[in-house]
C-alpha positions as CSV (number, residue, x, y, z in Angstrom):
1,X,10.5,34.6,-4.4
2,X,10.4,37.5,-2.1
3,X,7.8,40.2,-2.3
4,X,9.2,43.7,-2.6
5,X,7.5,45.9,-0.1
6,X,5.8,49.0,-1.5
7,X,4.2,52.2,-0.4
8,X,1.4,54.3,-1.8
9,X,2.4,57.9,-2.4
10,X,-0.3,60.6,-2.4
11,X,1.2,63.8,-4.0
12,X,-0.8,67.0,-3.8
13,X,0.3,70.4,-5.1
14,X,-0.6,73.5,-7.2
15,X,-2.6,72.5,-10.3
16,X,-0.4,74.5,-12.6
17,X,2.6,72.4,-11.5
18,X,1.2,68.9,-12.3
19,X,3.2,68.4,-15.5
20,X,6.4,69.8,-14.0
21,X,6.2,67.3,-11.0
22,X,5.5,64.3,-13.3
23,X,8.4,65.1,-15.5
24,X,10.8,65.7,-12.5
25,X,9.6,63.1,-10.0
26,X,7.4,60.5,-11.5
27,X,8.0,59.5,-15.2
28,X,11.5,58.2,-14.6
29,X,10.6,56.2,-11.5
30,X,9.1,52.7,-11.1
31,X,5.7,54.1,-10.4
32,X,2.3,52.4,-10.8
33,X,-0.4,55.0,-10.7
34,X,-3.8,54.4,-9.2
35,X,-7.0,56.2,-10.2
36,X,-6.7,59.2,-7.4
37,X,-10.5,60.1,-7.8
38,X,-11.4,56.4,-6.9
39,X,-9.2,56.3,-3.8
40,X,-10.3,59.7,-2.7
41,X,-14.0,59.2,-3.4
42,X,-14.7,60.3,0.3
43,X,-13.4,63.7,-0.4
44,X,-15.9,66.1,-1.8
45,X,-15.3,68.7,-4.6
46,X,-12.9,66.6,-6.6
47,X,-13.1,65.9,-10.4
48,X,-10.8,64.4,-13.1
49,X,-8.1,66.4,-14.7
50,X,-8.1,67.6,-18.2
51,X,-7.2,64.5,-20.3
52,X,-5.9,66.5,-23.2
53,X,-2.8,65.1,-24.8
54,X,-1.3,67.5,-27.5
55,X,1.6,65.1,-28.1
56,X,-0.5,62.0,-29.2
57,X,-1.4,63.0,-32.7
58,X,2.3,64.2,-33.4
59,X,3.4,60.9,-31.8
60,X,1.4,59.0,-34.3
61,X,2.9,61.0,-37.1
62,X,6.4,60.3,-35.9
63,X,5.6,56.6,-36.1
64,X,4.2,57.1,-39.6
65,X,7.2,59.0,-40.8
66,X,9.7,56.3,-39.3
67,X,7.7,53.6,-41.0
68,X,7.7,55.7,-44.5
69,X,11.5,56.1,-44.1
70,X,12.0,52.4,-43.1
71,X,13.5,53.2,-39.7
72,X,12.7,50.8,-36.9
73,X,11.6,52.5,-33.7
74,X,14.0,52.8,-31.0
75,X,15.3,55.3,-28.2
76,X,17.6,58.2,-29.0
77,X,18.6,61.0,-26.6
78,X,16.4,64.1,-26.9
79,X,16.0,67.6,-25.6
80,X,12.8,67.5,-23.4
81,X,12.6,71.3,-23.5
82,X,12.4,71.6,-27.4
83,X,9.1,73.4,-28.5
84,X,6.5,71.1,-29.9
85,X,6.2,73.4,-33.0
86,X,9.7,72.5,-34.2
87,X,8.6,68.9,-34.3
88,X,5.5,69.7,-36.5
89,X,7.5,71.7,-39.0
90,X,10.3,69.1,-39.2
91,X,7.8,66.3,-39.9
92,X,6.1,68.4,-42.5
93,X,9.3,68.8,-44.5
94,X,10.6,65.4,-44.0
95,X,7.3,63.6,-44.9
96,X,7.0,65.8,-48.0
97,X,10.6,64.7,-49.2
98,X,10.1,60.9,-48.6
99,X,6.7,61.1,-50.2
100,X,8.0,62.8,-53.2
101,X,10.8,60.2,-53.7
102,X,8.2,57.4,-53.1
103,X,5.8,59.0,-55.7
104,X,8.7,59.3,-58.2
105,X,9.7,55.6,-57.5
106,X,6.1,54.4,-58.1
107,X,5.9,56.4,-61.3
108,X,9.1,54.9,-62.7
109,X,7.9,51.2,-61.7
110,X,4.7,51.9,-63.4
111,X,6.5,53.0,-66.5
112,X,8.6,49.8,-66.4
113,X,5.4,47.8,-66.2
114,X,3.8,49.6,-69.2
115,X,6.9,49.0,-71.3
116,X,7.2,45.4,-70.3
117,X,3.5,44.8,-71.1
118,X,3.8,46.6,-74.5
119,X,6.9,44.3,-75.3
120,X,4.7,41.2,-74.6
121,X,2.0,42.4,-76.6
122,X,4.1,43.4,-79.7
123,X,5.5,39.8,-79.8
124,X,2.2,38.7,-81.2
125,X,2.6,41.1,-84.1
126,X,5.8,39.6,-85.3
127,X,3.9,38.0,-88.2
128,X,3.5,41.5,-89.7
129,X,6.4,42.7,-91.9
130,X,5.6,46.3,-91.9
131,X,6.5,49.4,-90.0
132,X,4.0,49.8,-86.9
133,X,3.7,53.6,-87.5
134,X,1.9,52.8,-90.8
135,X,-0.7,50.8,-89.1
136,X,-1.5,53.2,-86.3
137,X,-1.5,56.2,-88.9
138,X,-4.0,54.9,-91.5
139,X,-6.2,57.6,-92.7
140,X,-8.8,55.9,-94.9
141,X,-9.1,52.5,-92.9
142,X,-9.4,51.4,-89.4
143,X,-7.0,49.0,-87.8
144,X,-7.6,46.9,-84.7
145,X,-5.2,44.5,-82.8
146,X,-6.2,41.9,-80.3
147,X,-7.1,38.2,-80.0
148,X,-10.2,36.0,-80.3
149,X,-10.7,32.3,-79.1
150,X,-9.0,29.6,-81.2
151,X,-12.2,27.7,-81.4
152,X,-14.1,30.7,-82.6
153,X,-11.3,31.5,-85.3
154,X,-11.3,27.9,-86.5
155,X,-15.0,27.9,-86.8
156,X,-15.6,31.3,-88.4
157,X,-12.5,31.7,-90.5
158,X,-14.3,31.1,-93.8
159,X,-17.0,33.6,-92.8
160,X,-14.4,36.3,-92.0
161,X,-12.6,35.7,-95.3
162,X,-16.0,36.0,-97.1
163,X,-16.7,39.4,-95.4
164,X,-15.7,42.0,-98.1
165,X,-15.1,44.9,-95.5
166,X,-13.0,42.8,-93.2
167,X,-9.5,41.6,-93.7
168,X,-8.2,39.7,-90.7
169,X,-4.4,38.6,-90.5
170,X,-3.6,36.2,-87.9
171,X,0.0,36.7,-86.4
172,X,0.1,34.1,-83.6
173,X,-1.8,31.0,-83.7
174,X,-2.0,29.6,-80.1
175,X,-3.8,26.5,-78.7
176,X,-6.4,28.9,-76.9
177,X,-6.1,32.1,-78.6
178,X,-5.4,33.6,-82.0
179,X,-3.7,37.0,-82.0
180,X,-4.0,39.1,-85.1
181,X,-5.0,42.3,-86.6
182,X,-7.9,43.2,-88.8
183,X,-8.5,46.0,-91.3
184,X,-11.8,47.6,-92.3
185,X,-12.9,50.7,-94.1
186,X,-13.7,53.9,-92.3
187,X,-17.3,53.7,-93.6
188,X,-17.8,50.0,-92.4
189,X,-16.0,50.0,-89.1
190,X,-18.9,50.2,-86.9
191,X,-20.6,47.3,-88.5
192,X,-17.3,45.2,-88.7
193,X,-16.4,46.0,-85.0
194,X,-19.8,44.6,-84.0
195,X,-19.2,41.5,-85.9
196,X,-15.9,40.9,-84.5
197,X,-17.3,41.7,-80.9
198,X,-20.0,38.9,-81.5
199,X,-17.0,36.6,-82.3
200,X,-15.5,37.5,-78.9
201,X,-12.6,39.5,-80.5
202,X,-10.8,41.3,-77.5
203,X,-9.2,44.5,-78.7
204,X,-5.7,45.3,-77.2
205,X,-5.1,49.1,-76.9
206,X,-1.4,50.0,-76.4
207,X,-0.6,53.0,-74.0
208,X,1.3,54.7,-77.1
209,X,1.6,53.8,-80.8
210,X,4.9,52.0,-81.3
211,X,7.3,53.0,-83.9
212,X,9.3,51.2,-86.7
213,X,9.3,47.4,-86.9
214,X,8.4,45.1,-84.0
215,X,12.0,44.4,-83.4
216,X,12.8,48.2,-83.3
217,X,9.8,48.8,-81.1
218,X,10.8,46.1,-78.9
219,X,14.4,47.2,-78.6
220,X,13.2,50.8,-77.7
221,X,10.9,49.6,-75.1
222,X,13.5,47.4,-73.4
223,X,15.9,50.5,-73.5
224,X,13.2,52.4,-71.6
225,X,13.0,49.5,-69.0
226,X,16.7,49.6,-68.5
227,X,16.7,53.4,-68.1
228,X,13.8,53.4,-65.7
229,X,15.5,50.6,-63.8
230,X,18.6,52.7,-63.3
231,X,16.4,55.7,-62.2
232,X,14.6,53.6,-59.5
233,X,17.9,52.5,-58.2
234,X,19.0,56.1,-58.0
235,X,15.7,57.1,-56.1
236,X,16.3,54.3,-53.6
237,X,19.9,55.5,-53.1
238,X,18.5,58.9,-52.2
239,X,16.0,57.3,-49.9
240,X,18.8,55.3,-48.2
241,X,21.0,58.4,-47.9
242,X,18.0,60.3,-46.4
243,X,17.3,57.5,-43.9
244,X,20.9,57.5,-42.7
245,X,21.0,61.4,-42.5
246,X,17.8,61.7,-40.5
247,X,17.7,58.4,-38.6
248,X,19.0,60.0,-35.3
249,X,16.8,63.1,-35.4
250,X,13.7,61.0,-36.3
251,X,14.3,58.6,-33.3
252,X,15.1,61.5,-31.0
253,X,11.8,63.2,-32.0
254,X,10.0,59.9,-31.6
255,X,11.5,59.7,-28.0
256,X,10.8,63.3,-27.3
257,X,7.1,62.8,-28.3
258,X,6.7,59.5,-26.5
259,X,8.2,61.0,-23.5
260,X,5.8,64.0,-23.3
261,X,2.9,61.8,-24.3
262,X,3.6,59.5,-21.4
263,X,3.7,62.4,-19.1
264,X,0.4,63.7,-20.3
265,X,-1.1,60.2,-19.9
266,X,-0.6,60.6,-16.2
267,X,-3.4,63.1,-16.2
268,X,-5.9,60.2,-16.6
269,X,-4.9,58.9,-13.1
270,X,-4.9,62.3,-11.3
271,X,-7.8,64.3,-10.1
272,X,-8.2,68.0,-8.9
273,X,-10.0,70.4,-6.7
274,X,-10.2,74.1,-7.5
275,X,-6.6,74.8,-7.5
276,X,-4.7,71.5,-6.4
277,X,-4.0,68.4,-8.1
278,X,-3.7,65.0,-6.6
279,X,-1.7,61.9,-7.8
280,X,-1.5,58.6,-6.2
281,X,0.7,55.5,-7.1
282,X,2.7,52.7,-5.7
283,X,6.6,52.7,-5.5
284,X,9.0,50.3,-3.9
285,X,9.4,51.3,-0.4
286,X,13.2,51.5,-0.9
287,X,12.7,54.1,-3.5
288,X,10.5,56.4,-1.4
289,X,13.4,58.5,-0.1
290,X,14.8,59.2,-3.7
291,X,11.2,60.3,-4.9
292,X,10.8,62.4,-1.7
293,X,14.2,64.1,-2.4
294,X,13.1,64.9,-5.8
295,X,9.7,66.3,-4.5
296,X,11.6,68.5,-2.1
297,X,12.6,70.7,-5.1
298,X,9.0,71.8,-5.0
299,X,8.3,73.2,-1.6
300,X,4.7,73.8,-2.2
301,X,4.1,70.1,-2.6
302,X,2.9,67.7,0.1
303,X,3.5,63.9,0.1
304,X,2.0,61.1,2.1
305,X,3.5,57.6,2.0
306,X,1.1,54.8,3.2
307,X,2.1,51.1,3.6
308,X,-0.1,48.6,1.9
309,X,-1.7,47.6,5.2
310,X,-2.9,51.1,5.8
311,X,-4.6,51.3,2.4
312,X,-8.2,50.2,2.1
313,X,-9.9,49.0,-1.2
314,X,-6.7,48.6,-3.3
315,X,-3.8,46.4,-3.2
316,X,-0.3,46.9,-4.5
317,X,0.5,45.5,-7.9
318,X,2.6,42.3,-8.3
319,X,4.6,44.1,-11.1
320,X,5.4,47.8,-11.1
321,X,5.0,50.0,-14.1
322,X,8.5,50.7,-15.4
323,X,10.0,54.0,-15.7
324,X,9.8,55.9,-19.0
325,X,13.1,54.4,-20.5
326,X,11.8,51.0,-19.4
327,X,8.5,51.4,-21.3
328,X,10.2,52.9,-24.5
329,X,12.6,49.9,-24.6
330,X,10.3,47.2,-23.5
331,X,8.6,46.6,-26.9
332,X,12.1,46.1,-28.4
333,X,13.3,43.8,-25.6
334,X,10.3,41.4,-25.3
């Protein structure tokens, strides 16, 4: 395999034009930056460029928003001159809309889980042929619903029957557990509750008192589950619609922020004197005229192209750093 000859470009120009030069002449080229401060260590008075990247935080937010909206990251055309403030306002509003829909979806799913749990618990009360409102609305007695181990129930059933302030009604006799309810007087409920705790009775507290018979309460709760499921599907439809409507702009914003963040990352490789920046990097020898033509749009710049044999202490890379579009697409093409 033949080796592509490369040259090391050293670009110098007014400090305030660094970002403009990078955007116009470097970011969309095959350009492998080298640390200019290291290469020019024999030149006095040089120091690193300010590494601040005002786009990095917003880029992370764009990735977060795309993830929240369920949109795979990809490239989309964008306006490189759009103000950064527009991106911030857009993501603030969009993230609030997406978060609100997700919150509503979670609330509905929680309501479904609660209703299903209550239906399961009510099945163990089928042995009671009474309206459940009457049990939860007792004024002069106390009512508890729950279960205790079958072994405990079998061993202490006679003792519970002999307790004059306790009336236990088993509703479901299982191999491991006995579900049931017990009644006691308002005056004796502390003592009876302690007794039942000693027998490992586990009280079941329903989220809200059921109404009517077990069958009526179960039907009402199942209807709630059905209604909540329909509401969840409606919220999901809104999320899908929002995703489709905003997909292009989200990806365009992501590409915009990725582009400008890449430009700012070039500052890590440059260095400066008082008023001048320096940037060095390898490009294919055949591409040098194209780069020089772009640099000619900045008459205040200077550019020196050295062959690999003329450069000490550093060798050209075996693989060049791709252009911006190549770097954006690379994760999706690997």
